[in-house]
N, C-alpha and C positions, 0 to 999 in steps of 0.2 A: 510772231509766227515761228520764229527760230526755237522758241522754248517749247512750243507744242509739238513741233516736229521731232524734237529730241526724244530718243528712246527712253522709255521709263525703266526704273531699276528692276531687275528680275527678282521674283520672290524666291527667298532661300528658307526652306523649311528647317524647323529645329531639329537638331541631330540628337540632343539630350535634354533632360529636364521632364518635368510632369506632362507637358503636351506630347513630347515625343513618346513617353512610356504608354500614353492612352492610345495613340495610333499603332503601336507595335502589336502585332498579333499574339494574343495570349495562348500559352501553350496548353493544349487540351490534355487532360488526365485520361487514364485508361477508363475510368467509370465516372458515374455521377457524383459519388462521394469521394472527395479528394483525400480525406483522412484515411479511407480504407485502402488507397493505392499509394502508400508511402515508398520511400526508397528501400530497396531490399538488403542495403549494405548493413552489415553487423555493426560497424562504427558508427554510422549515422543513427541507427536504432538506439544503440547504447547512449549516444550523445543526447538524443531526444528524451530518452527515459531519465537520464541524469537531470535535464533542464526541467522537466515535470516535476521530479522530486524536489528540486531546489525551489521552484515556484511554490509548491505546497508548504515548505518549511518556513519560507518567508512569510507567508500568510499567518502562520501560527504565532501566538502570543500567550502570556500567562493568562489563564481563564480567571475572570473576576465574577464574583456573584453578582447576578442582576437583581436588585432590590427594588426595582420599579413595579408599581402596583398594576393590576389589570387595567385600571382606568388612570393612565399616567397624567401628571399635570401638564400644562402647556409647555411647549418647547421654547426655551429663551433664545431668541436670536437677536444678537447685539451688532448694530450697524455702527461701525467705527471707522474713523477717518479724521484727517486735519480738517480744520475749517475750510468751507468752500468746495468741498468735494462732492456735495450732493446728497449727504445723509437724510435729511428731512424729505427731500423730494423722492428718494427710493422708497422711504416708509409710506409716503402717501400713495405712491404708484402701487405697492404691494397691498395696502389696505383697500385701495379702490378695486383691485383685481379681485380679492378674496370677499369683500362685503359690499361693494358698490357705494361705499360711504366716502365723503370727502372730508377730510380732516383739516380744519383751518389752523389749528395750533396743536403741536404735539408736546404734551407734558407727561412725563412718567411712563410707565408700561402701557402698551396697547395690546390687547388680547383678542384674537379673532379665531374663528372656526374655519380652518382650511380644508378639512375633509370629514369623513364619516368616523375616522379613528384619530385624528390628530387636530390639536390646537396649537396656535402660535401665539407667542408673546413678543413683540417687537419692543426694543429699548434703544435710544439713541445715547451714544457715549460722547461727553463732552471732551473738549481739549483740556483736560485736567488730569494731573497724574493720579489723584486719588480716585476719580472716576474710572480711570483706565484699570486700577488695582481691582476695585470692587466688580467691575463688569468682568474682568478676566477670571474671577473666582466663581462665577455662576453661570456664565454663558455656555450654552450647549452648541451653538452655531454662531460663527463670527462672519459677518460680511464686511471684509476689509476693502473699504473704498480708496482708490488711488487716483489721482489727478494725471491723467495721461499727458496733458499739456506741460505738466511742471515735472513730474517723475516722482520717485519715492521721497518722502519727507521723514525727518527724523522721529516724529511721533509714531509712525508706522513700525519703524524698528524697535522702538521702545515698548510698544505694546506686544510685539511679538516676543521679545525677551521675557516680558512679565507673563505671557501665556505659557512659555517654556518652563518657568519655575513654578507656577501654580497648577500645572496640569494642561495639557495641550488638548483642547476641544477641536472640533471640526472647523475648518477655515475655507472660506471660498473668497477669491479675489474679484473685485469689480472695478473695471476701468471705466472712468467717466471722462467727460469733456473730450471726446474724440471729435466732436464736431469743429474744433479749432484747427484741425489739420486740413489744409487745402490740397496738399499733395498726397496722393495714395501711396506712393513709394515711401515716403517719409512716415506715413501712418503704419504701413506694414513693419518697417524697421523698429519703429517704437514699440509696436505690439511685441515683436519678437524679443527685443531686449528687456522689456519689463517682465515678459512671462518667464524668461530664463532666470532673471534675477529673483523672481518670485518663487520659482522652483528651488532656487538655492536656499532660500530661507525656510520653506515649508517641506516639500519633498517633491521628487521628480513626478511630474504628471498631475499637480495640484490644478484644481479646476479655476479657470480665470474667465470672467464673463466680461462682455464688452457691451456698454451702453453708449449708443452712437450720439443722440442728441435729445432735446426736449421737443415735445409736441404738446401745445396748449398747457405748458407747465408741468408736464409729466413725461416720463420716459415712454419709448413706443410699447405698444401692447405685446407685440410678439416677442420682444426682448424680455419683458416682465414675465410674460407667460413661460418662457424658457426658463427663467430663473426660478420661478415658482414650482415647476416641475421638479427640478433638481432639489429644491427644499423638501418637497413632499415625500420624496423617496429616500432622503437621507436617513441613515442608520447611525445611531450613537452608541459609543462604547462607554461603560460606566468608568468614572475617574475614581481614584482611590480616595481622595479627600471628601468628595461629595457622596461617595459609597459609605461613608462611616460617620457623617455628620448631617443633621437636618438643617435646613435653611428656608428662608421665605423671602421672596422679592416682594417688597411692600408696595402695593398699587393704591393704597388710600390710607390716610391718616386722619384720626378724629380725635379731637380733645374733649374729654369727659370730666374735666375738673369742675369742682363746685363753683358756679358763678359768684356766690356770695364770698367765698374764700379768695377768689380772684380780686373782687372789688376792694377787700381789706388788705390784701398782700398781692400785688400784681406780679412779683417776682417769686412767687412760691412754685415749688415743684409740681409738675402737672401728672395727671393720670390720662395716658394717651392709649387709644385703641389703634392697632395696626392691622391691616387686612392684606391678605394675600394667599395665594396657593402654597401649600406646604410641599416642599421638594426634599430629595434625598432620602434619609432613613426616618424611623418614627420619631416623632417629638414627644419626650416625657413631660407630664405637667410640671414636675418639680425640677426641670432642667434649667439652668441659667443660660442666657442668652448674651450675644455681643453683637452690637450694632456698630459697624465700622464708622468712625468719625463721631460717635457719641459715647461709647463705653460699654461696661458690662451692666446687665440688669437682670432682675429676677422676674418671673412670670406670675402675675397675680391670678389670671384666669384664662382659659382657653375655650372657645365656643365654636362649633362647627356650623357654618352657615350654608344655606343653599348656594349651589354653584351659580354664580352670576352669568357665566358663559358656558352652559353645558354642551356637551357633544351631542349630535342628533340622535334621538331615540330610535328612529326607523332608519335602518341602514340601507340607503339606496345608492344607486350608481353615481347619481349627481346630487348636489344639494339644492334645496328649494331656497327661495329668497328668505323665507322666515327662518330657515336654519343657518343662514349667513349672518351670524351673531357678531357683534363687537362689543367689547367691554374696555373702556378707557375712562376711568372716573376722574382722572386729573386732567383730562383733555376735554375740550368742548365738543362732546358727542351727544347728538340728540337734544341740544339745548340744555343739557343738565351738566353741572361741573361741581365736583366736590373740592371744598377748600379745607384748610386746617381745622376750622371750627364751624363751618356753614355750608349750605348747599344752594348753589345758584342756579335758578331756572331762567334761561334766556328765551323770552317769548317774542318772536318777531312780529311786528305789527303793532295795532292799538286794539287791546282786548279790554280797556276800561269801560264800565257803564256810564252812559251819559246821565247827567243829573236832569231834574225836571226844568230848571231853569234853561238848560241848553237846548231843550227839545221843544220850546214853546213855539219857536219860529218854524219847526218842522212840520210838514203835512202830515196829517193823520193817516194818509194813504201809504206813508213810507213803512215797509216792513222792517221789524226788529232784526238786527243782525243774528244770525244762528251760528253757534260754534260749529267748526268743521270737523273737529274730532274729539276724542275722548280728553285729551290734554287741555284743549281750550274750554271744554264744558266744565272740567275740574276748576279751572282758574275763575270762570264765571261764578260757579257755586260758592267758591270761597268769597268772592266779593259780595254775594247776596247774602252771606250769614249775618243775621240781625242780633246774635247774642254770642258770647264766648262759650267755650266748652265747659268752663266751671258753672256758668249760669244754666246751661242745659243739664247738667248733672244734678244740680240743685233742684230743678223742677221735675226731675224723673221720678218715676214711682214704680213700685214692685207689689205684685199681688201673690201672696204665699199660696193660697188655696183658691180654686175657682169660685166658691161662694163666700169669700172673705173680701173685706174692703181694701183697696189699694193703699199702700203705705208710701208717703212722700219722703224724699231723701232729706228734706229740710226739717221734717218732723222728728227725725231720728237724733238721738243725743249726739253731739259732737265731740265730747270729751273722751279721751282714751282712758280705760281703766281695765283692770284684770277681771277676768270671768271667775265668779264666786260659786263654789260647789257646796250643796246642802249637807253632804254626808261627810264633810271634813271634821275631824275630831278637834275639839277646842283645845286638847292638850297638846296637839302637834306643835312643835317648836318652829321657829323662824328658819333655823338651819336646814331643815329637811325641805321646807318650801323654796329655799334658794337653791338647794340641790335639784329640786325638780324643775326650777325654772331654767338652771343651766342646761339641763337634759333635753329641754325643749317640750316638757310636759304641760307645763301651765303657761301657755303663750298669751301675750297681750292681745288685746281686742283692738283692732284698727279702726279709724273713724268710718271707713267705708265698708267695713265687714262686721258691724255690730250685730246684724241679724243672721249671720251666717253660722251654719253647723260645723263643728270640727270633730265630730265623733259620732259613734253610734253605741248600742248596747243598752244596759239597763240603768244608764246615768239619767239623773233629773236634770232638766233644762229650765232656765229662766228666760222669759221673753223680755228683750231690752226694748221698750217702747217709749212713748211720749207720756210723761208722768201727768200731763195736763188732760189726757184722754180718759173720760170717765168710763167709756165702754170697755177699756183694756185693763180692768182691774182684775187681780188674781193671777192665776197661773194657767197655762195651757194644759189640758189633760194629756198625759203621756204615760208611757208604761214604765213600771218600776223594775222589772226583772225580765230575764229571758222566758219565764214561764207565761208572762202576760203578753209578750210579743209573739211567742211561737218559735219552735226550734227551726234549725236549717231545713230538717227534713219536712217540715209542715205539722202543724198541730191539728188536733181533732176537735171540731166544734167551735163554739165561740169562746174566746179568752176573756178573763175577767180584767177589766181596766179600771185602775184607781180613779174614782170620781171625787174631786175636791169641791164640787160645786161651783166650778168655774164657768162663767158664761162664755159662749163662743162669740165670734165676730158679729153675729146677727142677734145676740142677745138671748139665744136659746140656751137650754141647759145641756151641758156635755155629758152624754152617756156613751154606752158601747156601740150604739149604732152609728155615732158620728166618727168612729175611728176605723171604719172598714179599709181606708186606704193603707192602714198599717199592716194588712194581712199579707203574708208572704213577702214583706218588704226585704228581708234578708236574702231570700232566694233569688229575687229579681236583681238585687245589688250584686250578689255573688256571680250570677251569670254574666251581668254586664261587666264586671271587673274582669272575669276570666275571658271573655270573648275580646275585650279591647286591649288587654295587656298580656305580654308573654310572661311566662315564669322567670323569675331571677334565681339562677342556680346557686349563685353565692350566697343569696339570702335564705334559701332553703337549707343549706349546708351549715351555715354559720350564724344564722339568726338575723334579726332586724338590724342590730347595731353593727354595721360592717362599715369599715373605713375604705379609703380608696385602694389600699392594697389588698383588701380581701381578707383581713384579719379581724376576728371577732374580739371586741373588748369585754374583759370580764368584769362588768360593773352591774349594778342593780338596774333593772329596767322594769317599768311597770307593765302589768298584763292587763289588756283591755278585753273584758268579756264580750264576746260576739263581734269584735272589731274585725273588719276585712281589709281596711285600708291603711296606707301609711300616712304618717302626719304630714308629709310634704304634699300628699295628694288630696288632702282634704281642705285645701285653703279656700275652695270656692263652694263649700257647703252652706247650709242655711243656719245651723245652729251651733252654738258653743257649748261643748260637753264638759262634763266633770268626771274626774277619774276615781276609781276605786284604790283603796289603799294597799290592795293585795300586790306584793312585790316578790319576784324570784329573782335568782341569780342565774345569768347566762353563762354557760360554761362552753368550753371548746368541745364541739361535738365529735371531733375526730379522735378524742381520747376516751377510753372506756372508763366509766365510773364504776368501781367495784365497791360494794358494801362490805362492812366488816363481818356481817353474818355469813357472806359467801366464802370467806377465807378460813372459816372454823374447820372446813373438812381437810385442809392441808396440815393440820396438826397430828392426823393419823399416820403412823409409820407405814401402813400398807399402801396408803395413796402415794407416799413419797417414794416408796420401793418400785411402784408400777411405772414410774417416769425416770427412775435413776439411770436406765441404760441409755436414755436420750442425751445425756451429758458426757463429756470426754472423761471425767473422773470416774464415771460409773462402770459396771461390768459390761462386757460385750453381749450383744443380743445372741441367744442360742448358745452360750458358754457353759451354762448350767442351770440348776433349778433356781438359784438365786438370780441369775442374770436373764431368766426368761421373760421376754416382754408380753405385754397384755395380749397381743394378737399371736399366739403360739400355736403349735400343732394340735391343740385341744379343739380347734374349730371356732374359738371365740375371736371375733373380729370387732370392728368399730360398731357393729350393730348393738353390741352389748352396752356400749357406752350411752348411746343416745335414748334407746327405749322408744315407747311410743310418743310420737310428737305430731303436732299439727302445724302446717305452714300458714302463718297468720296472713299472708298476702294473698294466697290463692284459696285457703280454706281447706286444701286437700289434707287427708290424714295418711301418714306413712306407717305402715305396720309390715311385719314379716309374715311369712306363711304359717308359722306356728304360733302366731300371736305376738311375737317380739317385733320390736320396732327396728326398721332398717335404716341406715345412714342415708341422708339426702343425697341427691345427685350431685349437688354442687360441692359436696366434701369429697377429697381425694380418697380412693380406696388403697393407695399404696403408702408405704411408710416414708418417713422423712429421709432415710438413708437412700432408699431407691430413687426419690425425687432428686436428691443431691447428685447422684450418680449420672441421671439422665441430663441434668443441667450441665455437669461437667463434660460429659460427652458431646453434647450439643456446642458447648463453647470450643471445644477442640476441633470439631468439624468446620466451625466458621473460621477459626484462626487458619486451618489448612486450606480452606478455599481462598482466603486473602492472601496467603503466601503463594499458592499456585498462580493467582491472578497477577502479583507483582513480578515474580521471578520467572515462572514458565510461560507466561504470556498466553495462558489458556483461557478460552472464554466459551463457556457453554451457555446453555439456555438459562439457567438459573443466574448466572453471573450478569448476562445481559439485562435481565429483569431488574436486577438489583442495581445496576449502574456501576458495577465494579468489574475490573478486569478488562479484557478485550485487548485486541492487537493495537489499537490506537489509544495511547495514554490520554491524549488531548480529548478525544471524543469522550472516553470513560470519565474524565474529570467534569466534563460539561455535563454529562448525564447525571453524574451524581449530584452536581450543584442543582440541577433542575429538578430532580426527584426531592431534595431536601427543601427547596422553595415551595414545591407543591405541598409537602407535608406541613410546612409552616403555615401556608395559606389555609389549609383545610383545618388546622387545629382550632382557629378562631372564627370559623366561617359561619357558624351558627349562633355565635354570641351577639349580644346587642352592641350598639355603638358606644354606650357608655361604659360597659365592662371592658370591651376592647381597648378603650382609651386608658382605662385605669390600669390594665395589665401590660399591654404591649405599647401604649402611647397612641398619638394621633397619627395616622397614616398618611403617607405622602400622596398628593392628588387631591387632598380635601382643601376646600376653601375655608379658612379658619379666621377667627377674629381673636386677637392676642391683646390682652390688656396689660400694659406696662405701668407700674407705679413708679413714683419718684423720678419722673424724667425731667431734666433740666428745661426751664422755660424757654431757653433760646432755642431748643430744638423745634418748638412750636411757632415761636415768634418769627424765626428767620427760616422757616421751611421753604425750600425751593424744589418744586417737583421735577425740575429738570435734572437733578442730581440724584442718582439711585440711592434707595434706602434698602440694605440688606440686613436681615435678622438671621444670624447664624447661631446654632445651637452648640453649646460647649460640653464636652465630655467631663467627667468627674475629675480626671487627671489634669485637665486643662484649666481648672479654676484656681490652682496654687501657683506661686511664684517661686523663682530660684534662678541659679545659675544654669546656663545652657551653654553646651560646647558644640560648635558648628565647623564644618569644613567650608571655608570661604575662598574665594578667588576673586581679584579686582578685575573688572571687566576691561577687555582689551580695547574698547572704543572710549574708555573714561581716560581722559589725559592726565589726571594727577593721581598720584599714589596716596594710599590710606595711612594714616598715623594712628598709633595706639592711643586710646583714650580721647580721640576726636568723635563727637557725637554723630550717630547715624541713625536714619530712619529705616526700621525694618518692617517687612511685610511678611509676616508669618502666619499661616491659617486664616482666620477671620480678622486678625488684629493687625493695626498699624501703630507702632509706638517708636519712640526715640530712646536709645541707650547708648552706653559708653563701652565698646567693645576693646578686649586686649587680645592682641594677636600673639600667636606662639607657634612653635614647631617642635616636633619630637627630636631630641639630640641624644647622642650616644647610644644608638640602637634602641630608641624608645624608651629609654629609662627616665630621661629628663625632659620636661616640658619647658623649654626655653622661651622667654618672651622676646618678641621682635618689635623693634620700634616702628618699623614700616613693613607694609605687605610686600612680599616678593612679586617680582613681575613674571607673568607667564606661568605661574604655578600656584597650587593650593597651599593653604596654611590653616591652622586652627584659630578660631576665634571664640572668646568666652565673654558673655555678658549676661546681665541681669534682665529677667523678663518672665512672662507667663510661660509655664511649662508647655512644651508642644511634643507631640510623639516623634520619635526618630524617623528619618527618611522623608521628612516634610521639607519641601523646596521653599526657599525664600529669596528675596531681592532686597537691595539695600539702596537708600539715596542719602546724598548729603543734605538735600532740601527738597520739599515737595511744592514750594511756593515760587522759587525763582524761575523765570522764564528766559531761558537762554537758547541760543543755536546749537550749543554743544549737546553731546549725549548725557542724559541725567542719571542713567542707572550705573552706579559705582562698583557694584559687587553683587555677585550671586552665590548661592551655596546650598547646602542641604544640612538639617540637624543631624548631629552624630551621637550625642550623648546627653541625658538630661540629669546627670549627677548634680545634686545641689551644693557640691563643694568642688573646688578646683585646686590644683597643685601647680602654679606656674611660678617659675624662678627666673631671675635675672641676674647677669653677671656683675659683681661688684669688686673693683680692684682697689685695695688699700695700699698706700705708699707710706714709707718712712725712711728715715736716715739714721745711720749710726753715730752716736756722740762718744762712745768709748769701744775701742777694739782691743781684743786680747788675741790669743794665738787662734783658736777656733770658735771662740766666743765674742759676742758683740752685745752692746746694749742699745736698743732701737727705740727712737722717739719719733713723735708726730705721726704715728699710725692709728693710735687709739686715743680716745679722750678720758677714759676711766679704767680703773682696775677691774671693774665689772666686765667691760667689753673685753679685757685681755684674758680674764678667766673663761669667757665663753669660747674663745678661739685657742685655747691651749692644745697643743699638739697639732695644729694646723701646719701645712707646709708653706714655706716661704722661699723665695729666691731673689737673687740680685739680678741686675741688668746683664751683667757679664756671664750669667749661667750658674752661678754658685748656689746649690741648694741648701736649704736649712729648715729649721723647725722652731716654733714657738714654745718656750720652755715655761718660765714663771714670770709674773709680774713683780715689778720693783717697787718698794714703798715709796720712793721718792725719785723723781717727780711723777705725779699721777699720770697713768697712761702709758708708761714706758715699761719694757719688759726685757728680758734676757733671752737670747736666741743663740742656737748653735748652728755651724755652717760646716760644709765639707772641707773647706780651705779658709785661709784667713782672707778676710775682706778688707777693703780699703776704706778709709774714711769718706772718700768721694763717691763710694757706691750708693745706689738707690735700691732699697728693699721693697718688694711689693707682694701682696698677699692676694690670692684670687679665691673670691668666695661667691656662693650662690645665696640670693636673698629672696624669700617668697614675695609674690606679688598678688595682692588681692583685687579682683575687679570691683569697681565701684558700684553701689547699689543705687541704680538711676533708671526709673521707668516713667516715661512722659508719653501717655497716649495722644494720638493724632485725633483732635476734636474738630475736625473741619466743618461738620455739620452744625455745629453750634456757632459758626460765624456768619456774618451777613455776606461777606465775600468768601466763598468757599475755598478759593485757591490762594489765600493769603495767610495760611497758618505758618507761624513761625515758632520753633522750638529754641532749644539751647544754641547759642551761637558761639563761635570761636572768639578768642580775644582780638585777632586781627580783623574779624568782620565787625566787632563792635567799635573798634578804633576807626575803621573805615566809615561806618554809618555816622559816628559822632565826630569825626574829623578831628581826631585826637592823635598827637605824635607819639612815636614809639619812645619811651623813656630811656634816656642814656645813662648807662652805668660806667663810671670812669674805670673800673676794673676790666671791662669788656673791651676797651680801646686798646689798639695796637700801639706799642711802644718800641722805639728803637733798642735793638739787642746790643748790649755792651758786654763784650767778653774780655776778661782781663787775661793779658798774656801769662802763660804758666811759666814760672821760673823753677828751674831744677838746681838743687844744690850740687856743688862740685864733687867730683868723685874723690874720695879720700881712701888711699891704700897704706896700711901700716908698713913702716921701713922693713920689718922683719919678713913681711910677705913680699916685699918688692925684691929683697935679697934672694929669695928662692925662685922668683919668676925667671923664665927664660928671657933672653935679650929682646926678642920680638914683642913680648908682652909688657916689658917694663915701660912705664910711662917716660916720654922724652920730654923732658921740662928744660927748655932752654932759657937762659937768662935774657932779659930784655935787652936788645941792642939800642944803642944810643943814636946810631945813624943807620937808616935803611939800606938794604942792598941795592946795588944798581938794577939787578934784573927784576927786583920787585916793583920798580917804577919804571916801566917802559914808556917811552915817549913817541909820538906820532913823527914819522919821517916823510917829509915833503920832497918829492924828486924833482930834479931840474928837467928842462925840455930834452936835453941829449940823453940824460938817464931814461926818460920815458920812451924815447926811440929805441934805445938798447933793449929796455924790457919787452917792448912791443915785438922787436925782431926775434928775441929769444922765445917768446911765446908762440910766434908762427913756426919756428923751427921745431919746437916741442910738439906743436899740433901735427906737423907733417910726420914727425918720428912716430907718434902714438898711432897715427892712421896707418902707416907701414906695419907696425907691429900687430896692429889689429888684423889687417889682411893676411899677413903671414900666419898668425894663429888660426884664422879661419881656414886657410888652405891645409894647414897641418890637421885640423880637425877632420876635414873632408877625406884626406888621405887615410887617417886612422879609421874612420868609419867604412871605407872601402876595403880596407885590410882586413877589418873584423868580419865584414860580409864574406869576404873570399874564405877566411878560416873557418867560418861557420859552414860554407858549402863543402869544404874539404872534410871537415868533422863528419858531416852527414853522409858523404860517400864512404868514409872509412866505417861508420858505424853501420851501414847497410852491408858492407863486405862482412864485417865481423858478425853481425846477426846471421847472415847466410851460412858463414863458416860454422857457427855454434849450432845452427839447426842440423847441419850435416854430421856433426859430431854427435849430437844427441840421437840422431836417427841410428847411426851405426852402433852407438852404445845399447840402444833398445833392441836391434836386431841381434846383437851378441847375447844379451841376456835372454832373449827368447829362445835362441839356439841351445843355450845351456840348459834351459828348463826342459826342452824337448829331449836332449840327450839324457838327462836324469830320469825322465819317465820312460825311455825306451831300454834301460838297462835289462829289465826283466824278459823282454822280447829278444828273438834272435836277430843278430845283426843283419842289417838289410844289404842284399847284394847290390854291389855296384858294377856297373859294366865298365871293364877296363878296355883301354885302346889296344 
C-alpha cells in the first residue's frame, strides 16, 4: 500500500531534440512561397548566390560522349559481398519481384525485364579475387552487401579499391542481418556507425538500404520494392574504358567441336560459341578479343540472334505478366538449363507412355492421360515417333510439276558429283576450271540438292534422275536462249521452244504448248525479287564481287545472261545451271575509264590554250588576247561547250533559244576562280564565328542551332556531342544490318553469337557457370607487347614493402598477368632514372615491366598472389599507366673500389678495381676519389698486371687509402609475361604463378644454404706502430730550445717521486686530520657568507648609482632642451631682423 500511495514521478518534457523541434511553433513566412520572401540583407543574398553557384560547379564534370544505342543492353547489376551476407537471397527476392519466378539455383547472369525501357542483368560475385576484378570492370551498378551483425570485412574494402582503379560505377550499400539485434539502441548506433564508414569510402550521402530479416526465405516485399524503385531510376555515367572498348558478358557457352575429332583426340582445341549482349562500343568482325582467365583469341564469326529477353513492344504504364520475361540459360528457369555441350529439360512428374503389358490390368474405362500444356505434348510426340529423322527424309517425295510423278528421295542418286555443262569447249584446260571453282562458279552438287536449280537464263540443264527409270530417258525440253524465253519486257506471241523429242513425265510428246508455265517467268521472278529484297547500294556501285570492306576486287567474273539472283541466294532452286564462257573484267566504277580516241583532241594547241589560264603557270584571265578565257566578253559561255544534248535519265532535250544547247542545271555557271573565292569567304566566316564563340562568349541563333558557343561552355559541349551522335546515328540508319556490321561493326545492345576457334579444352571441360566469363575487345594498339612505364604506389594497408624484380600480378584493362617490375625514380632534376631496390613508403615511384601495351591514363592494381586466402589486405599497389615506350633507360649506382700498390708524388698505380684492360679503357677519364676526399682521375691502363691503371690525384695519397669510383650501369627489365589462366583450372582460385625463392623453400621445407663468407667473424685489428721521429743534428742545432728534443739518458735508479707509496695514518693522526678538516669547513663557510654579504652590498650600491645616474640624466636632458629652445628662438629672431631691414624700423614705446 505504501508503494501505491507514493506519488509518481512528474513528466518532464524534452527541451531539445527532434521531438522538441516538432512541438515548437514554426515561423510563418510572409507569403505562401518561402523562396519568394527571403532575407533582404545584401550579405545574405550574396552568400546564397555564391552557394548556388558553387553547387552548380560541383555538379559539373568533364562531358563524355554517350555511345549507348537507342535500345541499350541490359544494365549489369553485380551483387557483391563476403560469404554469408545474403547475395543469393537478394537476387531471388529481386527476380521474384520483377518476374514472379522462383529461382532454385543461380548460375551465371540472370536477365529480367524491369520496365518498359529498362532490362536488368543480375550476377553474383564469388569470394574470389579474380571474380572481383572481372565484375568490377563490367558492372554498371554494384549492390554492396554488408553483414551488420559482423561489420565491414576485408573483402569489401578490397573490392572498393579495385573499383576505384578500374572506373567507379554506381554503388549502393545494403545492410543485412539486422534481425540479429535485439536492442533498438544498439541497432541505431550500428546503423549510424556503418553508414558514416560507408560514406567515408564512397562519398557523403551515398545510399544505404536496410534489410531487416527474412520472411519465408526472402526479404520483405516493401524493402525489396523500395530497392527496386531506386534501381529503376538510377542514371549511369559512361566510363572511359567501357566507352572505348566493346565487351560481352557471356551468359551461355556451347561447344561446337566435331564429335569425331573429339573421339580420336579428346584433348584437342575446341570450337566454342559464346552468347551474350554486346556492350560498350561497336565490335568489329576482325577485332581480337581477350577472355580474362583464358587468354587472347581471334573471332571466327559473329552472328546476330533474336533478343531472348526483348523489351516490351507496347509501351504501357505497367507490364503484363507476359512481358515480365526472364532469361537465365545457366540457371534452372522454366525446366530448361544449358550446359557446356547439352541442353537439359527438367520434366516434373511422370510423362512416359505406358507399355501394353503394363495396361493389361487397367480397366478400359480409364481415360488416357492428356498433356496439360504445349511442352508436355511435345514430349509425348517425341516419344510416339516411330522412325528417325533420316528415315523420314529417305521416304519423302517431291513433285516438280502438278502433272508429274512424285520423285522419292531414295531414288535420287546419292553420289556427289560436279554439274556438267553441254556448251563447255573441249579445248578448255583444267586451270581455267580450277579458277572457276575457286570463284564459286562451278559448285559441287550436294546429295540433298541434286534436283535443284542454281541459275537461270539460256543455259541448258540436265535432269539428274534414276538411271533405272525407263520413263525418264532423254532431256527435259527447255529454252536455249533469251529469245525463246522472252525478254523482261515481255515477248509478243508464242516463242519457239527447242523440241528434242523428249517424252514428258506422262509419256506425251513435249511441244510448245507444254511450256506455258515459262511465259513471263523472268518478270515474275524480278518482281518477286525486288519486292522481297532491298537494294544493296554497295553492290550497285562496286558490282557483285564486293568483300566485307566494300572494295571491289579487279578480277575476272563470269556474266550470266538474264540472271537476276546472286549465287548465295540460289541454293534452294530446282536445277543446276551451266555458265556461258563470256567473261568481262570488273573495274572500279569510281574511276573514269577514258579511251585513247577521246584523248586525241588534246593534241591541238588551240584546245590547250583554252585551258591554259586555269593553271598557275598560265596567263591571268582578262590580261590580254592571249590570256582571254573561253567565256570572255564576246558572250560565249559554257553553252558553246556542250551544244545540244539529251538527258538520258529523264529523256528531256536541252537547247538554247537560238537553237544552241544550254548547259544543264546541275553544272555551275560560275568560273572556278569565283567558286574558290566563295569557298574561302565561307571558310573565313566560319572561323570568325568560332572565334567569337570561344572568346567573346556570344551566342546567336545560328550558334545555338549548331551547338557551338553559348554562355555555358558545359552545355555547349554537351549539345555538340549530342548533335554529332545524332549525325552518326542518321548516317547508317537506312542501311541493312549486314552492311552496317561490315562498315561500323556490330552495335551495342544486340544479342550475338561469337564463334571462337582454338579454345583450350580445359575451358569447356572445367566450365563453372558461377564464375563470370567476360569477352573484351582489344584495340589494334593493345595487341602488341613491350615495356610499359607506370606510376605506382604501395597500398597503405599492405604490410610489406615491394622489392624490385619480385613477381606481381597486374590487372590492367581486360588482362590479368604476372610480370617482374623494376622500380625507379627520377633523379638529378629528371635527367636520370635511378633504380630503387624497394618502393618508397607513402609516395609514388615509377615502375617498368613487360606486358601488353595499354593506353596511358589507364588505372591498374597489383597483387602478390591471387590464390592465397589470408586475413590481411591483398592489394599491394595501385597506379596508372604513364608511358608506353617500348624502351627504358633505368640506371643503378655501381661503386668500384681499389687500393694503391705504388704511390708517387701526385700519381699512383691502382689495383683490384678492374679485371681487364678493356674495362679500364671504358672508364678512362672517369672521376675517382679516396675516402679522405682527395679527388683524382683514371688515366691509362698498365700493361702488367692486367686490370691495373695509372691515376692522378690532387695531393699525394697514402698506401692505406681506399680509392673508389662511382658509376651508373643500365638496368634492363626482364621480359616475362605470364597470363592468369584461372578459368582453365578445376579450382578457379588456386592459380599459382612464379614464386619467390623463399616461398619455394617454405613449401618444400628446404633450409637456407649457408655461405661461409657470409658468416660474421671476429674483427682483429693490429695495433698501428709508428716509427720514431728522427731529426737531423744540423736541424736540431738551429731549433730553439723549446723545440729541441730532450733526450735524457736512462737512469739506473728511479727517482723517489716517481714511485710514490701509500701512507697509512695512525689513530692519533686520523683525529688530527679530522679536526683540521672541521676547522677548514667552518672557515670555508664563513668565507662563503662573507662573500655573499659583500655581493649583496655591491648589488645595492649599483642600484643606488643607477638611480642617481637616472636623475642626473633627466636633469641634463631638461637642461639641453632649454638650451636648444633658446638657440632656436635666437636664430628665428635673427632671421626676422634680416627680413625687416628694407622696412622702416618699428617704433617702440619708451617709458
